[in-house]
LUMFI-447858 format. One line per 8 residues: number of its first residue (from 0); for each residue x, z, y of C-alpha. Coordinates in pm, whole numbers. Layout:
BEGIN
NUM	X,Z,Y; ... .
# end
This chain:
BEGIN
0	0,0,0; 135,-89,344; 209,194,585; 171,219,960; 535,314,1013; 664,145,1326; 978,-59,1272; 1201,-113,1574 .
8	1366,-451,1529; 1571,-692,1737; 1379,-1018,1722; 1633,-1210,1929; 1970,-1126,1774; 2274,-1349,1814; 2322,-1599,1531; 2600,-1395,1370 .
16	2569,-1561,1027; 2648,-1896,1186; 2908,-1750,1424; 3096,-1593,1135; 3069,-1907,922; 3217,-2118,1201; 3500,-1866,1237; 3569,-1866,862 .
24	3580,-2245,842; 3740,-2344,1170; 3984,-2070,1268; 4345,-2194,1244; 4584,-2066,980; 4887,-1856,1067; 5105,-2166,1047; 4878,-2334,1302 .
32	4881,-2041,1542; 4573,-1856,1415; 4736,-1512,1455; 5076,-1364,1526; 5347,-1244,1290; 5237,-880,1318; 4891,-962,1183; 5046,-1178,913 .
40	5276,-899,799; 4984,-655,785; 4809,-902,558; 5115,-904,333; 5132,-522,336; 4763,-499,251; 4799,-733,-47; 5115,-552,-161 .
48	4947,-210,-149; 4637,-343,-328; 4848,-498,-605; 5026,-171,-679; 4697,19,-687; 4535,-235,-921; 4828,-234,-1164; 4863,144,-1153 .
56	4507,220,-1263; 4471,-74,-1501; 4460,139,-1817; 4233,413,-1682; 3908,474,-1868; 3704,308,-1591; 3851,-46,-1603; 3893,-12,-1980 .
64	3522,58,-2024; 3430,-228,-1792; 3655,-463,-1992; 3498,-352,-2319; 3156,-437,-2177; 3279,-774,-2045; 3420,-867,-2388; 3070,-852,-2535 .
72	2995,-1156,-2317; 3289,-1347,-2475; 3441,-1447,-2140; 3659,-1754,-2107; 4030,-1664,-2059; 4058,-1800,-1706; 4235,-1524,-1515; 4472,-1230,-1538 .
80	4376,-866,-1554; 4653,-697,-1359; 4855,-460,-1575; 4692,-577,-1900; 4750,-850,-2157; 4383,-955,-2180; 4243,-1250,-1986; 3880,-1299,-1882 .
88	3672,-1533,-1668; 3733,-1521,-1294; 3414,-1327,-1215; 3497,-1051,-1461; 3859,-1052,-1340; 3730,-990,-987; 3511,-708,-1116; 3772,-534,-1331 .
96	4069,-576,-1095; 3845,-446,-818; 3755,-141,-1025; 4124,-80,-1105; 4231,-112,-743; 3997,168,-631; 4000,398,-935; 4286,615,-808 .
104	4139,617,-454; 4488,523,-338; 4399,194,-168; 4394,89,197; 4153,224,459; 4015,73,779; 3983,410,953; 3715,316,1206 .
112	3465,252,926; 3634,415,621; 3606,77,448; 3867,9,178; 3883,-362,258; 4135,-509,14; 3949,-400,-301; 3656,-641,-269 .
120	3845,-919,-90; 4178,-942,-273; 4010,-883,-609; 3788,-1187,-551; 4064,-1407,-413; 4340,-1370,-668; 4156,-1493,-981; 4006,-1784,-787 .
128	4348,-1883,-654; 4493,-1842,-1003; 4231,-2074,-1154; 4283,-2331,-879; 4664,-2308,-892; 4683,-2225,-521; 4974,-2075,-335; 5030,-1729,-193 .
136	5000,-1840,169; 4640,-1948,110; 4561,-1607,-42; 4702,-1412,254; 4521,-1646,495; 4184,-1592,324; 4251,-1218,287; 4294,-1175,663 .
144	3976,-1372,736; 3770,-1198,467; 3876,-851,578; 3788,-940,935; 3435,-1034,833; 3377,-722,621; 3515,-483,881; 3340,-646,1176 .
152	3006,-614,998; 3106,-258,913; 3187,-189,1278; 2844,-323,1370; 2660,-83,1136; 2884,225,1130; 2814,516,1129; 2439,507,1067 .
160	2465,273,767; 2718,509,611; 2515,815,706; 2216,672,517; 2421,700,198; 2569,353,158; 2926,327,30; 3032,88,302 .
168	3326,-55,105; 3084,-214,-140; 2796,-276,96; 3007,-489,332; 3274,-591,83; 3060,-862,-76; 3051,-1036,264; 3429,-1016,301 .
176	3476,-1148,-51; 3232,-1434,8; 3402,-1522,336; 3749,-1521,180; 3645,-1730,-120; 3461,-1976,107; 3782,-2010,309; 3988,-2061,-8 .
184	3743,-2322,-141; 3735,-2499,198; 3356,-2488,218; 3195,-2639,527; 3002,-2435,783; 2661,-2487,620; 2793,-2392,276; 2968,-2088,419 .
192	2648,-1973,588; 2480,-2000,250; 2762,-1803,82; 2725,-1522,335; 2349,-1527,289; 2367,-1516,-91; 2607,-1223,-71; 2390,-1047,189 .
200	2113,-1007,-69; 2349,-817,-300; 2497,-512,-124; 2632,-255,-367; 2729,109,-346; 2575,452,-296; 2774,756,-186; 2596,963,-450 .
208	2836,802,-700; 3151,956,-547; 3350,1140,-811; 3235,912,-1095; 3345,576,-1237; 3068,410,-1038; 3255,464,-712; 3533,216,-805 .
216	3262,-8,-948; 3153,-76,-590; 3455,-281,-470; 3471,-454,-809; 3104,-549,-804; 3135,-660,-441; 3433,-880,-534; 3239,-1043,-818 .
224	2932,-1088,-596; 3127,-1250,-313; 3313,-1483,-547; 2992,-1592,-717; 2818,-1636,-381; 3087,-1880,-267; 3079,-2071,-596; 2699,-2093,-586 .
232	2702,-2215,-227; 2957,-2477,-323; 2708,-2605,-581; 2419,-2624,-335; 2249,-2285,-384; 2067,-2185,-66; 1987,-1875,134; 1851,-1787,476 .
240	2072,-1911,756; 1993,-1581,934; 2054,-1353,638; 2271,-1111,834; 2093,-1080,1166; 1721,-1146,1113; 1478,-853,1155; 1448,-839,776 .
248	1806,-947,717; 2085,-733,581; 2209,-559,895; 1874,-460,1045; 1743,-345,707; 2053,-151,605; 2139,24,932; 1912,229,1161 .
256	2131,129,1457; 2373,-157,1506; 2585,-327,1771; 2613,-706,1754; 2909,-707,1994; 3121,-542,1725; 3094,-867,1529; 3143,-1114,1809 .
264	3378,-952,2063; 3727,-1104,2053; 3645,-1284,1728; 3954,-1480,1635; 4168,-1288,1881; 4157,-931,1749; 4197,-895,1374; 4065,-587,1198 .
272	4348,-594,945; 4567,-474,1232; 4386,-139,1199; 4440,-106,826; 4614,206,693; 4763,315,363; 4728,647,185; 5019,872,87 .
280	4779,1083,-124; 4553,953,-404; 4220,1087,-282; 3954,1062,-13; 4089,967,328; 3931,1252,527; 4125,1519,335; 4464,1366,413 .
288	4529,1554,742; 4475,1889,568; 4701,1781,283; 4969,1667,525; 4964,2020,669; 4992,2174,321; 5296,1962,237; 5452,2075,562 .
296	5378,2437,469; 5553,2389,135; 5851,2236,315; 5864,2550,533; 5901,2759,217; 5543,2878,175; 5483,2968,-190; 5130,2969,-336 .
304	5176,3309,-495; 5255,3459,-153; 4941,3317,9; 4641,3542,60; 4421,3260,186; 4448,2908,321; 4221,2857,620; 4115,2501,708 .
312	3937,2392,1024; 3806,2041,966; 3568,1769,1078; 3219,1773,923; 3293,1461,714; 3553,1656,516; 3298,1888,359; 3034,1616,343 .
320	3262,1387,143; 3517,1625,-8; 3319,1944,-58; 3334,1979,-438; 3448,2339,-491; 3478,2344,-869; 3590,2004,-997; 3644,1984,-1371 .
328	3778,1629,-1408; 4032,1428,-1214; 3782,1194,-1049; 3596,1497,-911; 3924,1647,-789; 3969,1347,-561; 3658,1464,-377; 3753,1829,-346 .
336	3948,1926,-36; 4005,2257,-215; 4184,2089,-505; 4361,1846,-274; 4511,2123,-63; 4598,2332,-367; 4804,2057,-530; 4961,1954,-199 .
344	5088,2310,-149; 5195,2358,-513; 5361,2021,-574; 5436,1894,-224; 5267,1567,-316; 4939,1435,-451; 4984,1113,-641; 4774,1022,-941 .
352	4940,1278,-1176; 4806,1558,-956; 4453,1435,-1029; 4467,1438,-1406; 4205,1637,-1591; 4477,1876,-1708; 4603,1950,-1357; 4250,1998,-1224 .
360	4208,2278,-1480; 4557,2436,-1465; 4548,2814,-1406; 4786,2803,-1107; 4583,2523,-948; 4258,2710,-1007; 4410,3023,-852; 4531,2839,-542 .
368	4207,2648,-509; 4015,2975,-492; 4223,3075,-189; 4125,2768,15; 3852,2817,274; 3728,2525,482; 3499,2544,784; 3361,2268,1001 .
376	3486,2312,1356; 3355,2140,1667; 3606,1931,1854; 3823,1840,1556; 3860,1468,1505; 3808,1299,1166; 4182,1226,1158; 4288,1583,1240 .
384	4306,1925,1076; 4400,2281,1168; 4551,2475,877; 4671,2835,859; 4838,3001,562; 4751,3371,573; 5032,3543,384; 5006,3860,177 .
392	5263,4022,406; 5037,3964,707; 5212,3659,855; 5003,3362,970; 5177,3024,944; 4990,2763,1140; 5010,2382,1122; 4799,2154,1338 .
400	4774,1786,1244; 4654,1545,1509; 4723,1233,1302; 4810,1247,933; 5093,1055,774; 4958,714,679; 4750,684,996; 4798,414,1259 .
408	4987,666,1472; 5214,770,1180; 5210,465,954; 5367,430,614; 5672,204,635; 5742,-86,402; 5987,143,220; 5713,405,183 .
416	5484,141,33; 5759,36,-208; 5800,394,-331; 5423,418,-373; 5422,86,-563; 5687,211,-806; 5505,540,-856; 5207,346,-989 .
424	5344,30,-1148; 5655,156,-1326; 5460,346,-1589; 5247,39,-1665; 5500,-243,-1647; 5835,-67,-1674; 6069,-26,-1378; 6244,-364,-1419 .
432	5929,-575,-1430; 5767,-365,-1157; 6065,-434,-932; 6043,-806,-1002; 5670,-806,-926; 5730,-609,-607; 5998,-851,-492; 5772,-1149,-554 .
440	5476,-983,-381; 5683,-943,-65; 5748,-1321,-86; 5380,-1396,-134; 5357,-1664,133; 5647,-1858,-24; 5488,-1875,-371; 5368,-2226,-450 .
448	5134,-2112,-730; 5006,-1755,-764; 5037,-1784,-1142; 5405,-1708,-1082; 5296,-1368,-953; 5026,-1291,-1206; 5260,-1368,-1497; 5477,-1077,-1385 .
456	5179,-842,-1350; 5105,-798,-1722 .
# end
């Protein structure tokens, strides 16, 4: 039965589906002056970081279960699964590599929207480029364009879209993946509009799934959706030409408030990949400032057994997203600021080993976790934290973090990313092959056929 609820809609929105399609198709490449070397290098860093994350988690239970399900469909061996010997069709490769890349929650973050942009976009691009025998330069080109589309739409809808419960990485990622694959396939403007429209009917991802295998499903499913949308548009499948902006289109349906200018302003001049960041800790982004403080406390000689309590003053998103007090498995630990701070203080780091099921349940970790108290404090930014170790001898050791390591203000260097890559890929591939893959990934734009890269990634 229809209701009398009043819907406030913009009936004269800008034609952003067409505007974005024209940008995707017509914007020059890097070699033709489309963007500067700084943007290009950030594209290379984004791909490099994504590759290490995808390889590192490739044998986790989540991608393994997804692969087992895909095998029932008897997929054609078209594309590589990073870190594994099996081959599947390109759509399932996009799905499973996307799941792998986000399983450890170690992937890149566009801080303005908390989108993890490479997962959906790179995961869609690489198998398509592999099947087509395309070069690395084309992949980086399409990656930069696809991420721009996903993040601009995210900018338009954030924060109310996210506040409604959407996992914005998946629910905009299908648009970025579709845009990137359309660029790689050299679709025309009309076909690209259709690809965006097909993808717009398939947003994926609910924040309720955080802490389960269905969270990394979101970028994988978005990658598969965007890839298929581009392939379907190439074959003449149609959609609304106003699928993004119409009153009953994706943006107005999925977000209570929105700002069209976030999509159109400086389009083709300002690239959202320039605002991409990379995590030093394998967990939710909003806990990283508090963890940075805990590592600093350890470096000052603070020992967990001497701590009476650890007092955190944090932004409201920290407890909203990372408020699990009693995690029992590793995936839940990634969404517990209490666990995150405990392991940061105990180990001085928080890579994937610190989020194993065993570590989550270790007695010393449980004891330290019980000492962590977090309170939401007005005036603290999402990127900041105020942490005090209250010692048993009465001392109070205070650390205030304005910008955590890994942020735009304190970015991870290329050397930092290399150490992170090794920490994930060495165990899967062995140190020698991981080094060779890393070296080739840094030369991505010089690779004539991406199969040269994928052959090293198994």
